[in-house]
C-alpha atoms as one frame of an Amber mdcrd trajectory, in Angstrom:
protein
  17.364  46.236  17.409  14.717  44.231  19.752  12.083  44.148  17.219  14.848
  42.919  14.468  15.857  40.085  16.727  12.329  39.011  17.577  11.485  38.786
  13.888  14.577  36.783  13.102  13.601  34.269  16.066  10.465  33.822  14.512
  11.688  33.389  11.066  14.262  30.716  12.142  11.369  29.397  14.223   9.143
  29.167  11.155  12.190  27.706   9.280  12.791  24.832  11.552   9.254  24.210
  11.670   9.048  23.698   8.152  11.815  21.733   7.984  10.434  19.217  10.477
   7.653  18.746   8.237   9.583  18.112   4.810  11.842  15.775   6.533   9.097
  13.640   7.511   7.708  11.002   4.848   4.274  10.404   6.162   4.441   6.931
   5.504   6.005   5.667   8.973   9.627   5.604   7.847  10.304   6.354   4.198
   7.609   4.665   2.502   8.359   4.255  -1.062   5.900   4.575  -3.754   2.345
   3.520  -4.283   0.914   0.495  -3.526  -0.838  -1.513  -6.879  -3.447  -3.513
  -5.598  -4.471  -4.767  -9.198  -1.049  -5.854 -10.037  -0.876  -7.754  -6.262
  -4.162  -9.410  -7.141  -2.435 -10.208 -10.621   1.039 -11.900  -8.992  -0.982
 -13.432  -6.215  -3.171 -15.428  -8.688  -0.112 -16.555 -10.727   1.762 -17.553
  -7.729  -1.408 -19.436  -5.946  -1.973 -21.013  -9.500   1.641 -22.762  -9.344
   0.694 -23.982  -5.915  -3.193 -25.062  -6.212  -3.085 -25.882  -2.578  -6.192
 -23.661  -1.898  -4.513 -20.342  -1.287  -7.345 -18.028  -1.639  -6.301 -14.731
  -0.064  -3.654 -12.409   0.000  -2.710 -12.973   3.646  -2.500  -9.638   5.782
  -0.027 -10.477   7.885   2.843 -11.930   5.459   1.812  -8.702   3.142   3.043
  -6.898   6.189   6.106  -8.822   6.257   6.605  -8.673   2.441   6.045  -4.538
   2.802   8.460  -4.518   5.439  11.092  -6.093   3.823  10.453  -4.232   0.392
  10.681  -1.002   1.785  14.070  -2.094   3.845  15.494  -3.267   0.608  14.536
  -0.490  -1.321  16.118   1.930   0.898  19.428  -0.016   1.042  19.505  -0.529
  -2.515  21.268   1.585  -5.031  19.894   3.316  -8.543  21.131   2.110 -11.593
  19.640   3.668 -14.514  16.466   5.311 -13.165  15.802   1.747 -11.470  16.537
   0.273  -7.683  18.107  -3.098  -8.010  16.342  -5.226  -5.750  16.599  -9.057
  -5.742  17.155 -10.697  -2.217  15.644 -13.430  -0.263  14.635 -13.512   3.313
  14.326 -16.309   5.614  12.723 -16.242   9.014  11.350 -18.868  11.513  14.675
 -21.198  11.427  13.639 -22.722  14.497   9.741 -22.353  14.391   7.550 -24.887
  12.738   6.988 -23.003   9.534   9.778 -21.030   7.661   8.411 -17.775   6.237
  10.424 -16.962   3.068  10.360 -13.317   1.391  11.508 -12.254  -1.969  11.937
  -8.796  -3.168  12.738  -8.264  -6.796  12.080  -5.491  -9.476   8.722  -5.974
 -11.278   9.054  -4.080 -14.512   8.969  -7.227 -16.650   6.183  -9.009 -14.951
   6.762 -12.073 -13.095   8.313 -15.369 -14.557   7.079 -17.684 -11.547   9.343
 -20.774 -12.217  12.651 -18.685 -12.374  11.760 -16.701  -9.308  11.018 -19.992
  -7.486  13.920 -21.586  -8.439  16.029 -18.628  -7.352  14.197 -18.675  -3.994
  14.953 -22.590  -3.528  18.527 -21.778  -4.143  18.790 -18.954  -1.761  16.983
 -20.981   0.838  19.422 -23.961   0.163  22.460 -21.382   1.367  20.472 -20.178
   4.361  19.596 -24.037   5.611  22.629 -26.087   4.411  21.889 -29.654   4.125
  17.996 -29.398   3.965  16.126 -30.366   0.785  13.674 -27.285   0.802  11.298
 -27.747  -2.060   9.397 -24.471  -2.524   8.037 -25.468  -6.029   6.307 -28.235
  -4.443   2.521 -28.309  -5.358   0.692 -27.269  -2.180   3.659 -26.801   0.127
   2.798 -23.398   0.599   0.586 -22.716   4.064   0.000 -19.057   3.526   1.256
 -16.176   0.547   1.485 -12.272   1.005   2.252 -10.609  -1.981   2.708  -6.608
  -2.201   3.403  -4.635  -5.717   4.396  -0.954  -5.329   5.505   1.695  -8.187
   7.364   4.948  -8.159   5.500   5.950 -11.441   8.376   4.437 -13.355   9.337
   1.060 -12.359   7.370  -1.255 -10.206   8.714  -3.813  -7.272   7.301  -6.852
  -5.950   7.786  -8.546  -2.820   6.320 -12.133  -1.992   6.163 -13.694   1.433
   4.893 -17.362   2.153   5.304 -19.912   4.613   5.987 -23.718   4.079   6.383
 -26.506   6.866  10.390 -26.058   8.303  12.221 -29.014   7.192  14.317 -29.101
  10.189  11.205 -29.506  12.492
């Protein structure tokens, strides 16, 4: 009987250990899909071309901001016909010299830059009522970070950029 209870205890400890390892995503908080560097490069090029302000690199600090919001939005959104519905605008730094604006969206159909910028401008207007924020203004972006993730079926994009805060 003692031998049986030792075996059961050992099996239980093994099962709990396996459960602990399978519960972890290994990506620091439930990482979603994998990064798509070539798609990031393409999207960065399209947004940088619209700005024509000397944006030469996909800023790593803004990529981290974009990545954080993309993970958060993907983890908090629901599935619809196999795709996560993501389309949100985040505005940070309302009390700082520069606003950091991040948009997350489904990327399956490529990007329509002008439409995305118009949507961002509308959302920023809601966040900062009474200001005239022109995110489409040529050269108004000071930094840009783009992240694209794919789960093998669908792709998702997050764009973070900084502009001068009109309230400062």
